[in-house]
C-alpha positions, 0 to 999 in steps of 0.5 A: 327939546323937540330934537331930544324928544324925537331921539327918545322916540326913535330909541324906544322904537328901536328897542321894541323892534329888537325885542320883537325880533328876539321873541320871534327867533326864540319861538322859531327855535322852540318850534324847530326843536319840538319838531326835531324831538318829535321826529327823533322820537317817532323814528325811535319808536318805529325801530322796534316795529321794524325789527319785529316785522323782520322776524320769522318763525317756522310754523309748528308741525301739526299733531292731528294725525297718527301712524296710519295716516302717514303710511296711507299718504306715503304709499298712496303718492307712488300709487297715484304716480303710477296711475298717472303714468299709465293714463298718459300712455293712452292718447298715443296708443288708443283710439277708443274715445271712451277709454281716452276720456277715462284716462284723462279723468284718472289723471285730472283726479289723481294729480291734485291728490298728489299735491294734497298728499305732499302738503299734508305730509309736510304739515305733519313734519314729514319729508316730501313723498317720492314717486319711487319709494320702493313700494312696488309690492304694494296692493295693485302696483304694477311691476316694472316688467308689466309697465314695460310690456304695456308700453309696447302695446297699441290699439284694442290689445292695449285697451284691454290690457290697460283696463285690466291693469287699471282695475287691479290698480284701483282695487289696491287703492281702495284697499289702502283707503279702506284701511285709512278709513278704519285706522286713520286719525286725520280728517283730511286724509280720511276725506281723501280716502273716502273720495278714492273709494267712491271715485275709483269704484265708479271707474272700476264699474265703467271699465268692467262694463267696457270689457264686457262689451269688447 
């Protein structure tokens, strides 16, 4: 009887152990299955976001401008380009420190405005401007012959001729800017036009005074 009882107890214990092991395996499978499901679901839900993130659209061209703005910007770019070209002639041809400073100021003022002009025209859906757009006949622009003659001068003769030419050049820029102020529609272009009128009139007054002392 004692032996039979011990056998029964061993059988019962073994059965219970098997049941526990089976239960543990079942829980592990469920946990693993749930993890895989979540991983798959998370991966699937992230795909649309990845696709949308890779999409790119071109910004629409601005509409807050008119034909006068375009004309002003397209003409002012080569106009500024010639002024910068003239300014770069000064350091190697003039010993006049006041004139050298003036030329440096011209270059530092107009070079950033050229970049602003480019940015605005592109925002308006227009092509990038060119320094040689065939506007030689516009107000204040020097001819190729005038520029060539200026390059051959040096010393006080260069100084005098440079200032006379730059005064006329600035007057042309002011004329174009006043037209923009009267007819333009874009606030940024008009602000630039006003800055040109104010800044270049000050430089004209300075050059006239310098010429008066020469």
